[in-house]
Backbone as a ProteinNet text record, in pm:
[ID]
protein_1_A
[PRIMARY]
MASSETTRLDVARREVSNSRATRRLRRTGMVPGVVYGGDGEPQAFQVESRQLRLALSHAGAVLDLSLDGESSSPVVVKDQQRDPVKGQLLHLDLLRVRLDQAIHATVTLELTGVDEAPGVTEGGVLEHVTREINIEALPTEIPDAIVHDVSGMEMNDTVLLEAVTAPSGVTILDDPAETVVATLTPPRLEVEEEEVVEEETELVGEDGERVAEAEEQGATAADAEQGEAGGE
[TERTIARY]
-5401.2	-5492.3	-5503.3	-5619.5	-5672.3	-5658.7	-5653	-5657.2	-5754	-5903.7	-5968	-5987.2	-5882.8	-5863.8	-5785.4	-5838.8	-5772	-5688	-5587.2	-5529.2	-5542.2	-5554	-5594.7	-5424.2	-5427.6	-5266.6	-5355.3	-5251.3	-5327.1	-5176.8	-5189.6	-5115.8	-5145.2	-5067.2	-5066	-5071.7	-5084.3	-5108	-5022.7	-4926.6	-4813.5	-4852.8	-4777.2	-4699.8	-4610.3	-4686.2	-4547.8	-4392.7	-4287.5	-4196.3	-4084.5	-3922.4	-3851.7	-3778.9	-3652.7	-3601.7	-3530.8	-3506.4	-3421.3	-3477.5	-3630.9	-3712.8	-3733.1	-3771.8	-3796.6	-3703.8	-3568.5	-3432.2	-3471.3	-3466.2	-3500.2	-3629.3	-3698.1	-3812.5	-3788.8	-3717	-3681.7	-3647.4	-3532.6	-3433.1	-3485.5	-3632	-3683.3	-3722.8	-3751.6	-3760.5	-3935.8	-3960.5	-4100.3	-4064.1	-4137.3	-4168.6	-4265.7	-4276.5	-4314.9	-4415	-4558.4	-4614.5	-4745.5	-4801.7	-4903.5	-5049	-5179.3	-5241	-5342.7	-5384.1	-5460.3	-5557.6	-5645	-5760.4	-5827.9	-5992.9	-6156	-6216.5	-6260.6	-6323.4	-6239.6	-6112.8	-6052.5	-5980.6	-5893.6	-5761.5	-5665.1	-5534.4	-5402.2	-5358.3	-5329.4	-5302.4	-5188.3	-5064.4	-4928.1	-5005.1	-4885.5	-4860.4	-4765.6	-4785.2	-4612.9	-4649.6	-4616.9	-4598.8	-4478.7	-4484.5	-4404.9	-4371.8	-4228.7	-4132.1	-4175.7	-4163.9	-4184	-4334.3	-4413.3	-4552.1	-4589.6	-4508	-4551.4	-4546.5	-4359.5	-4370.1	-4485.3	-4498	-4614	-4729.9	-4728.7	-4906.5	-4840.6	-4787.9	-4731.5	-4706.8	-4623	-4610.7	-4746.6	-4828.4	-4950.4	-5105.5	-5047.8	-5221.9	-5159.8	-5286.9	-5339.4	-5287	-5403.3	-5394.4	-5385.8	-5504.8	-5617.9	-5530.7	-5575	-5541.5	-5637.3	-5698.1	-5781.5	-5710.6	-5694.3	-5607.1	-5738.3	-5608.3	-5691.4	-5601.7	-5666.9	-5527.7	-5615.5	-5481	-5538.4	-5647.2	-5678.2	-5765.4	-5909.6	-5937.3	-6056.2	-6100.3	-6208.4	-6252.8	-6180.1	-6175	-6090	-6108.7	-6055.7	-6118.6	-6045.1	-6060.7	-5965.7	-5858.1	-5757.9	-5614.2	-5563.8	-5505	-5388.3	-5275.2	-5147.4	-5050.4	-4994.2	-5003.7	-4960.5	-4801.5	-4695.5	-4553.3	-4512.9	-4394.5	-4303.8	-4135.5	-4127.9	-3948.1	-3888	-3762.1	-3688.5	-3511.3	-3466.5	-3289.7	-3209.3	-3194.7	-3159.9	-3021.3	-2982.4	-2843	-2879.8	-2950	-2954.5	-3146.2	-3248.2	-3347.1	-3456.6	-3413	-3523.6	-3656.1	-3748.6	-3823.9	-3849.7	-3860.1	-3811.4	-3943.7	-4017.6	-4169.3	-4292.9	-4354.9	-4555.9	-4624.3	-4669.1	-4809.3	-4917.7	-5039.5	-5128.2	-5225.8	-5323.7	-5442.7	-5569	-5644.2	-5823.4	-5862.1	-5945.6	-6017.1	-6152.1	-6236.4	-6347.6	-6413.8	-6429.9	-6387.2	-6523	-6602.9	-6666.2	-6615	-6530.9	-6460.1	-6365.8	-6338.5	-6182.8	-6103.7	-5986.8	-5885.7	-5777.8	-5668.7	-5532.5	-5413.6	-5363.2	-5219	-5122.3	-4985.4	-4912.5	-4880.1	-4865.4	-4853.1	-4757.9	-4711.2	-4585.2	-4584.6	-4495.4	-4559.4	-4465.5	-4471.3	-4385.2	-4417.1	-4275.2	-4260.9	-4222.3	-4313.3	-4271.6	-4243.5	-4197.6	-4107.6	-3998.7	-3960.8	-3845.7	-3725.1	-3664.5	-3572.8	-3646.2	-3728.6	-3801.2	-3793	-3802.8	-3816.4	-3705.2	-3756.6	-3646.5	-3553.2	-3576.5	-3469.8	-3366.5	-3408.5	-3335.3	-3255.7	-3308.3	-3242	-3144.2	-3097.4	-3036.3	-2924.8	-2928.1	-2820.5	-2879.6	-2977.5	-3018.7	-3015	-3066.5	-3085.1	-3191.3	-3300	-3414.5	-3427.8	-3451.9	-3434.6	-3618.5	-3633.1	-3728.5	-3729.2	-3821.4	-3873.2	-3892	-4008.5	-4114.2	-4162.6	-4122.6	-4145.9	-4269.1	-4331.3	-4440.2	-4574.8	-4654.5	-4763.9	-4891.9	-4958.4	-5029.5	-5198.7	-5258.1	-5427.6	-5505.6	-5623.5	-5736.9	-5830	-5894.7	-5933.8	-5982.9	-6112	-6202.8	-6065.8	-6019.8	-5912.1	-5957	-6037.6	-6022	-5983.1	-5961.4	-5952.2	-5790.9	-5744.8	-5614.7	-5524.9	-5450.9	-5357.5	-5277.6	-5180.8	-5081.1	-4957.4	-4979.1	-4885.6	-4972.5	-4977.9	-4981.5	-4873	-4923.3	-4809.1	-4828.8	-4729.7	-4742	-4633.5	-4671.3	-4624.6	-4490.5	-4395.9	-4263.1	-4215.3	-4266	-4179.1	-4206.8	-4275.8	-4294	-4197.9	-4131.4	-4064.7	-3919.6	-3939.2	-3830.4	-3733.1	-3583.9	-3481.3	-3530.4	-3476.5	-3529.7	-3678.1	-3741.6	-3900.5	-3887.6	-4021.1	-4033	-4186.6	-4238.2	-4334.4	-4374	-4523.6	-4594.8	-4694.3	-4713.8	-4825.4	-4975.1	-4977.4	-5097.1	-5172	-5048	-4997	-5067.5	-5023.6	-5041	-5214.3	-5251	-5398	-5438.8	-5465.4	-5542.2	-5611	-5640.8	-5716.9	-5875.7	-5989.1	-6141.3	-6133.8	-6181.7	-6205.3	-6063.7	-5994.8	-5870.2	-5859.8	-5821.7	-5822.9	-5669.9	-5559	-5447.2	-5471.7	-5374.3	-5371.3	-5286.4	-5177.8	-5063.2	-5069.1	-5054.2	-5027	-5017.8	-5036.3	-5088.7	-5000.1	-4995.8	-4921.2	-4762.1	-4762.9	-4625.5	-4542.6	-4591.8	-4524.4	-4448.7	-4330.2	-4296.9	-4184.8	-4280.3	-4289.1	-4109	-4107.5	-3981.4	-3908.5	-3798.1	-3714.8	-3675.7	-3611	-3545.7	-3390.2	-3261.2	-3178.1	-3047.5	-3030.3	-2855.2	-2826.3	-2683.7	-2586	-2493.7	-2491	-2391.7	-2270.1	-2221.1	-2049.4	-2051.1	-2089.8	-2008	-2058.3	-2116	-2128	-2023.2	-1969.6	-1881.8	-1733.4	-1745.2	-1596.2	-1582.3	-1688.4	-1715.7	-1666	-1715.6	-1674.1	-1532.4	-1471.7	-1337.9	-1250.3	-1283	-1243.1	-1209.9	-1312.9	-1330.4	-1260.8	-1215.2	-1188.7	-1011.9	-980.2	-780.4	-774.1	-878.7	-869.3	-821.6	-884.1	-894.7	-741.2	-702.5	-601.5	-501.9	-491.3	-365.2	-368.1	-452.3	-439.7	-410.4	-419.2	-366.5	-234.4	-155.3	-31	77.6	-29.1	18.6	23.6	-24.5	-76.1	98.4	65.1	235.3	338.5	332.2	470.4	526.2	376.7	470.1	445	397.2	468	598.3	628.4	808.6	845.7	839.6	942.9	937.3	852.4	837	917.9	861.1	968.9	1132.4	1189.7	1342.8	1401	1260.8	1326.7	1366.7	1278.2	1316.5	1407.2	1489.2	1563	1691.9	1716.2	1831.5	1873.9	1761.6	1716	1785.4	1768.6	1836.9	2007.4	2050	2164	2217.1	2215.6	2237.6	2311.9	2184.7	2226	2334.3	2335.1	2438.2	2546.6	2551	2681.7	2726.7	2641.9	2723	2738.8	2633.6	2705.1	2838.7	2896.4	3032.4	3152.9
18283.3	18419.1	18401.5	18429.4	18438.9	18577.2	18577.3	18743.3	18768.3	18882.8	18890.5	19016.5	19105.7	19274.6	19245.9	19342.5	19366.8	19466.6	19463.3	19584.4	19648.6	19730.9	19810.6	19813.9	19839.1	19793.5	19837	20025	19998.3	19981.4	19972.4	19924	19962.2	19937.8	20026.9	19924.1	19900.2	19825.6	19830.9	19704.7	19737.1	19682.7	19671.8	19617.4	19525.5	19369	19277.2	19346.6	19313.3	19345.7	19243.2	19270.5	19144.4	19194.4	19098.4	19096	19263.6	19372.3	19446.2	19514	19524.8	19634.3	19644.7	19474.8	19505.2	19509.7	19490.5	19555	19640.5	19759.5	19873.3	19944.9	19886.3	19898.9	19904.5	19766.3	19776.1	19864.3	19951.6	20034.5	20157.2	20188.8	20284.2	20306	20175.1	20158.9	20087.3	20007.1	19957.8	19831.8	19721.9	19632.6	19521.5	19454.1	19416.2	19299.8	19256.2	19163.4	19078.4	19009.2	18974.5	18884.5	18939.3	18910.8	18798.8	18685.3	18571.2	18536.3	18444.1	18372	18417	18409	18449.9	18419.3	18575.5	18528.4	18668.8	18698.5	18787.4	18683.7	18780.8	18781.5	18779.6	18722.2	18772.9	18956.6	18943.5	19136.5	19165	19209.8	19262.1	19372.2	19421.9	19533.9	19566.6	19711.9	19743	19835.1	19793.9	19885.1	19930.9	20037.4	20077.6	20006	19945.5	19896.5	19934.1	20009.5	20066.6	20070.1	20125.3	20079.2	19923.7	19813.4	19689.7	19655.9	19688.2	19679.1	19671.4	19758.7	19845.4	19718.8	19755.4	19663.6	19556.7	19433	19334.4	19323.9	19374.8	19386.1	19398.9	19475.8	19514.4	19417	19365.8	19246.8	19139.2	19115.4	18980.8	18891.4	18751.8	18693.4	18764.5	18844.7	18900	19024.9	19112.6	19167.4	19295.1	19385.8	19451.1	19471	19444	19480.4	19579.5	19708.3	19845.7	19810.7	19846.5	19853.1	19992.5	20089.5	20216.1	20259.5	20262.4	20328.1	20276.2	20150.8	20124.5	20047.7	20020.9	19923.6	19811.4	19754.9	19695	19525.6	19467.5	19295.9	19264.5	19133.2	19015.1	18989.5	18960.9	18867.7	18812.9	18725	18649.2	18640.2	18677.7	18645.7	18483.9	18451.7	18330.8	18318.2	18383	18354.5	18469.4	18472.2	18593.5	18580.5	18651.2	18601.5	18725.9	18664.2	18748.4	18732	18836	18780.4	18680.1	18594.5	18520.9	18591.5	18679.6	18772.6	18870	18945.5	19071.9	19093.6	18973.2	18987.1	19046.9	19129.9	19187.5	19162.4	19209.4	19104.7	19183.5	19075.4	19099.9	19100.1	18991.6	18988.9	18893.6	18963.2	18931	18859.5	18736.5	18654.8	18699.3	18763.6	18720.2	18666	18593.3	18567.6	18590.3	18592.8	18662.2	18562.9	18588.6	18487.4	18517.3	18474.7	18458.3	18503.6	18551.4	18542.6	18421.9	18425.9	18258.5	18140.5	18181	18034.1	17958.7	17844	17827.2	17812.9	17782.2	17835.1	17735.1	17696.2	17594	17736.4	17689.1	17786.9	17716.9	17790.7	17749.9	17812.3	17778.8	17865.4	17823.5	17895.6	17869.2	17778.5	17722.6	17624.1	17639.1	17703	17820	17724.7	17683	17652.4	17668.1	17723.8	17748	17667.6	17727.1	17649.9	17532.2	17582.1	17487.8	17487.5	17578.2	17610	17537.3	17530.8	17485.3	17325.5	17292.1	17104	17072.1	16979	16849.5	16841.5	16763.8	16690.2	16796.7	16952.3	17052.1	17089.1	17110.1	17125	17053.1	16927.2	16802.3	16828.8	16891.7	16902.8	16830.7	16803.4	16768.8	16860.3	16822.1	16957.2	16924.8	17020.9	17008.1	17049.8	16944.3	16942.2	17048	17157.4	17205.5	17094.2	17037	17003.1	17003.6	17040.5	17088.6	17217.4	17303.9	17441	17547.5	17440.6	17488.7	17407.7	17403.6	17288.8	17346.9	17240.5	17310.2	17342.2	17368.2	17370	17456	17434	17496.4	17545	17709	17778.5	17863.1	17955.7	18032.3	18209.2	18251.2	18374.6	18416.7	18495.5	18573.7	18457.8	18400.9	18282	18202.2	18227.6	18177.4	18265.7	18129.7	18216.6	18271.7	18389.2	18458.7	18307.2	18221	18114.8	18007.5	17844.9	17818.2	17785.6	17752.9	17756.8	17618.9	17545.5	17422	17433.8	17401.5	17405.1	17263.4	17307.3	17162.8	17169.3	17236.3	17257.3	17139.5	16995.8	16860.9	16738.6	16856.3	16712.2	16678	16622.5	16458.4	16424.3	16403.8	16332.5	16198	16230.9	16112.7	16087	16226	16226.6	16257.2	16205.5	16230	16296.6	16412.4	16510.9	16452.9	16460.9	16467	16564.8	16547.2	16660.2	16655.3	16553.8	16461.9	16545.4	16559.7	16653.3	16790.5	16855.4	16988.5	17038.7	17150.7	17183	17303.9	17222.8	17381.8	17495.1	17579.8	17695.8	17644	17724.3	17660.6	17735.8	17680.6	17711	17656.7	17592.3	17532.5	17380.3	17324	17206.6	17173.2	17115	17048.4	16970.3	16951.4	16892.4	16763.2	16808.1	16714.7	16609.5	16512.8	16421.4	16359	16367.1	16381.9	16304	16173.5	16062.3	16022.4	16110.3	16071.9	16221.9	16290.6	16406.8	16461.2	16466.3	16505	16606	16667.8	16825.9	16863	16794.3	16821.3	16724.2	16673.5	16511.8	16628.2	16532.9	16587.1	16474.2	16487.3	16354.4	16389.7	16359.5	16394.9	16387	16456.1	16603.4	16510.4	16531.6	16406.1	16463.7	16582.9	16603.5	16526.3	16478.2	16497.5	16284.8	16244.1	16101.3	16088.1	16189.4	16127.2	16128.8	16213.5	16232.8	16089	16098.5	15962.4	15805.5	15794.7	15696.8	15727.4	15812.5	15837	15820.5	15837.8	15831	15684	15630.3	15487.6	15389.3	15460.2	15402	15383.6	15496.4	15501.2	15475.6	15418.4	15349.5	15235	15150.5	15083.7	14991.6	15099.8	15060.3	15062.7	15139.2	15150.1	15089.3	15018.6	14939.4	14789.6	14767.1	14647	14720.8	14793.1	14815	14781.4	14854.7	14794.7	14679.5	14611.9	14433.2	14361.6	14427.3	14387.9	14439.5	14531.6	14600.6	14526	14519.3	14378.1	14281.2	14217.7	14074.7	14085	14223.3	14186.1	14185.7	14296.2	14318.2	14202.9	14100.3	14006.7	13877.4	13900.8	13770.2	13818.6	13947.5	13985.4	13969.7	13999.4	13944.9	13831.2	13756.5	13593.8	13515.9	13596.6	13605.6	13593.2	13711.1	13746.5	13677.1	13640.5	13546.9	13429.6	13379.3	13233.4	13261.3	13381.1	13412.4	13420	13499.1	13551.2	13345.3	13254.9	13134.3	13033.9	13046.2	12982.1	13061.2	13174.5	13239.6	13191.2	13191.6	13133.6	13005	12881.7	12782.1	12724.6	12828.3	12819	12811.2
26867	26902.9	26744.4	26707.3	26586.1	26549.4	26405.6	26340.3	26258.1	26371.3	26370	26317.2	26299	26248.5	26134.7	25977.1	25899.2	25908.7	25794.6	25756.9	25650.1	25579.3	25484.5	25430.8	25236.3	25175.9	25037.1	25061.4	24921.2	24753	24646.6	24625.3	24402.6	24366.7	24192.9	24135.7	24033.8	23969.4	23833.7	23781.7	23699.1	23599.4	23457.7	23374.7	23390.6	23381.4	23403.7	23287.3	23374.6	23253	23284.8	23229.5	23233.8	23367.2	23372.9	23507.3	23556.9	23416.8	23429	23485	23416.2	23499	23652.2	23655.8	23807.7	23859.3	23887.7	23982.2	23967.6	23857.2	23834.8	23979.4	23929.5	24005	24170	24204.1	24346.6	24402.5	24306	24334.2	24381.8	24322	24330	24566.2	24563.2	24672.1	24667.8	24586.2	24530.9	24574.7	24555.6	24587.9	24464.3	24400	24251.6	24357.1	24320.3	24390.9	24271.2	24297.1	24239.7	24310.5	24292	24371.9	24221.7	24287.5	24244.2	24302.2	24250	24291.9	24296.7	24302.8	24377.2	24223.1	24162.9	24074.4	24000.3	24033.4	23946.2	23868.3	23801.2	23661.3	23778.1	23792.8	23849.4	23799.3	23891.7	23827.2	23952	23872.8	23910.4	23959.2	24111.7	24109.4	24207.4	24207.6	24337.8	24450.3	24525.3	24652.1	24692.2	24818.4	24852.6	24943.6	24982.9	25079.2	25213.2	25227.2	25429.6	25417.8	25352.4	25361.5	25353.1	25287.8	25290.4	25444.8	25441.9	25610.5	25736.7	25708.8	25830.7	25847.7	25749.2	25652.9	25736.8	25674.2	25698.8	25865.6	25925.4	26088.5	26164.5	26158.2	26197.5	26186.9	26047.5	26002.6	26067.2	26094.8	26129.9	25969.4	25958	25843.4	25734.6	25771	25625.8	25580	25504.5	25422.4	25377.3	25358.8	25290.1	25176.5	25103.2	24895.1	24889.2	24809.8	24784.8	24649.1	24522.5	24372.5	24338.4	24309.1	24282.7	24331.5	24443.7	24531.6	24485.5	24473.8	24416.7	24549.1	24567.6	24660.1	24724.8	24854.6	24871.1	24915.8	24903.2	24872.9	24965	25047.7	25140.1	25104.2	25142.3	25060	25171.8	25172.3	25245.1	25170.3	25243.4	25187.1	25130.6	25022.2	25010.3	25008.5	24934.1	24952.8	24952.4	24997.5	24977.6	25024.2	24932.1	24822.2	24899.3	24964.3	25017.1	24991.6	24967.3	24951.2	25050.9	25010.1	25113.5	25231.4	25141.6	25206.1	25314.4	25256.9	25328	25388.3	25349	25410.7	25343.3	25243.5	25193.9	25150.7	25099.7	25072.8	24913.9	24837.8	24693	24567.1	24608.3	24549	24662.9	24678	24730.3	24653.6	24687.8	24642.1	24743.9	24690.4	24763	24695.6	24773.9	24749.4	24802.4	24693.8	24759.4	24773.5	24903.8	25012.2	24988.3	25073.1	25046.3	25244.4	25311.1	25429.1	25557.1	25484.8	25500	25475.4	25396.6	25328.3	25420.2	25493.1	25526.5	25446.4	25405.3	25332.4	25459.3	25348.3	25395.1	25483.3	25555.7	25547.1	25653	25647	25721.9	25817.8	25962	26080.1	26118.5	26239.1	26300.1	26400.8	26468.8	26584	26712.2	26760.2	26900.7	27028.4	27048.1	27207.8	27289.5	27413.1	27573	27668.5	27747.5	27885.4	27868.3	27756.6	27732.3	27850.1	27862.5	28032.9	28130.8	28136.4	28271.8	28287.3	28200.5	28154.2	28191.3	28306.8	28337.3	28320.9	28183.8	28086.8	28065.5	28066.4	28005.3	28136.1	28211.5	28357.7	28375.4	28376.9	28403.7	28277	28145.4	28071.2	27935.7	27964	27812.8	27702.9	27548.8	27453	27416	27388.2	27307.8	27181.1	27079.2	26967.8	26911.2	26819.1	26757.2	26669.8	26677	26535	26389.7	26451.6	26342.4	26327.4	26302.4	26342	26292.5	26135.9	26087.7	26062.9	26092.3	26039.2	25979.4	25882.4	25840.5	25842.2	25855.6	25910.5	25798	25856.7	25773.4	25923.4	25829.9	25900.6	25845	25856.6	25789.8	25816.7	25710.2	25748.5	25830.1	25899.8	26031.5	26136.2	26081.2	26223.7	26261.6	26143.6	26111.2	26236.7	26326.8	26428	26400.2	26491.7	26403.2	26470.2	26594.8	26623.8	26649.9	26654.8	26733.4	26869.1	26989.2	27101.3	27179.8	27227.4	27280.6	27421.7	27518.1	27647.4	27665.3	27629.2	27668	27803.6	27924.8	28043.6	28081.8	28115.8	28169.5	28079.8	27977.9	27870.8	28010	27983.5	28027.5	27931	28038.4	27920.7	27821.1	27699.2	27576.7	27602.7	27599.3	27550.1	27446.2	27356.2	27247.3	27257.3	27214	27190.9	27043.7	26987.1	26899.5	26862.4	26729.3	26678.8	26762.5	26805.1	26891.6	27032	27094.8	27166.2	27177.9	27066.7	27034.9	27045.7	27091.1	27106.1	26987.3	26855.9	26770.5	26901.4	26805.4	26869.3	26808.4	26868.6	26808.7	26688.7	26612.2	26458.8	26360.8	26477.3	26372.8	26345	26226.6	26195.2	26150.7	26236.9	26163.5	26061.9	25971.1	25841.6	25846.7	25926.4	25957.7	26007.1	25987.3	26087.7	26232	26311.7	26445.2	26484.5	26417.3	26542.2	26454.4	26389.6	26278.1	26259.2	26266.3	26275.7	26470.3	26446.5	26587.1	26604.6	26711.3	26716.8	26808.9	26867.1	26975	27071.3	27040.8	27107.4	27235.8	27363.1	27423.6	27486.2	27444.3	27412.6	27539.8	27572.4	27627.3	27549.6	27590	27532.6	27490.8	27350.9	27285.2	27307.1	27352.8	27347.6	27448	27565.9	27710.2	27689.5	27602.4	27560.7	27516.9	27424.8	27343.6	27400	27482.1	27535.1	27642.6	27721.1	27799.9	27753.1	27592.9	27542.4	27508.5	27470.4	27436.9	27577.6	27672	27828.6	27832.2	27824.5	27874.6	27793.8	27658.4	27516.2	27549.3	27592.8	27602.6	27752.3	27860.5	27996.3	27943.9	27886.9	27840.2	27749.7	27688.6	27589.4	27685.5	27802.7	27900.1	28020.6	28004.7	28131.4	28030.7	27861.6	27825.2	27794.2	27780.2	27797.2	27886	28031.7	28130	28196.5	28188	28161.6	28119.3	27972.4	27906.8	27886.8	28007.6	28094.2	28145.3	28267.9	28335.6	28352.5	28242.4	28232.4	28157.1	28097.6	28022.6	28177.1	28246.3	28364.1	28445.9	28456.2	28522.6	28492.5	28352.3	28230.2	28248.5	28239.2	28285.4	28407.5	28547.8	28589.8	28631.6	28598.2	28578.9	28572.8	28394.9	28349	28463.3	28488.2	28540.2	28694	28770	28848.8	28823.4	28702.6	28630.2	28634.6	28538.7	28528.2	28641.3	28765.7	28848.4	28971	28952.2	29033	28969.8	28783.6	28736.8	28739.2	28805.2	28795.6	28973.5	29036.3	29179.1	29146.7	29105.8	29036.2	29070.6	28939.4	28846.5	28993.1
[MASK]
++++++++++++++++++++++++++++++++++++++++++++++++++++++++++++++++++++++++++++++++++++++++++++++++++++++++++++++++++++++++++++++++++++++++++++++++++++++++++++++++++++++++++++++++++++++++++++++++++++++++++++++++++++++++++++++++++++++++

C-alpha cells in the first residue's frame, strides 16, 4: 500500500554539541536528529520522544517537517539509530525530498501464506532469506511493505525476487534473478537423527557378525577337543 498521506512533525533547532550534552538531552525525553538534502543546509534538531513515536507510527513514507514553527517541508526517514538493548530511538536522520521526484528507499518484504505452504505442512522448514529490498519510487508512492504469497511452495522450492510483483509506480532495484527471497527445505534435525541411527545400526551389524564368527570358531574348537578325548 502506498503512503500517500503525510504526518506533521514539529521540531526545534538545536546546536551541535558534545556527547555528554547529547546524553543529557536524551535524559530529558528528547531525541536529537538532523535533516539534510535538497536545497537547504544540514540542520540539527531535537524533538520530544513521545511526539516522535506517534508521528512515526501514524506516518507513511513522508513526514511534513516544521522547524521552530516555520512552514513545513516534506522529508523521509533516512536512518534511525536505536539502543541495541532497550530499543529506544537515539538519533534520527531525515532527508528533504521533492514529491515530484523519485527517490531510492528500502522497504520490508513480507511473506504471507507460510503456514499453508504444502512443504511446511509436510514438516519442511521455510527460511525467509531476504527481508528488505531496495526500490525507487516517488516519495508518496513508497509502500509500507511489499507482500509476497508463498502458500504454493513445495519441499526444496526456492523463490527468487523475480517472482515478486512490485506495486504500481515502484521499481525494484535489487537483482531479480540472483536475490533469494525464501527457501523450503526438509527438517535438518530429523535427517541428522536418521543418519545417526543408520550408522549405529551398521556398527551393531558388524559387531554382531564378529560375535557370531567367534562363537562359531569356539564351538568348532570345543567339538575337536571332545573328539580327541573320545579317541583316547
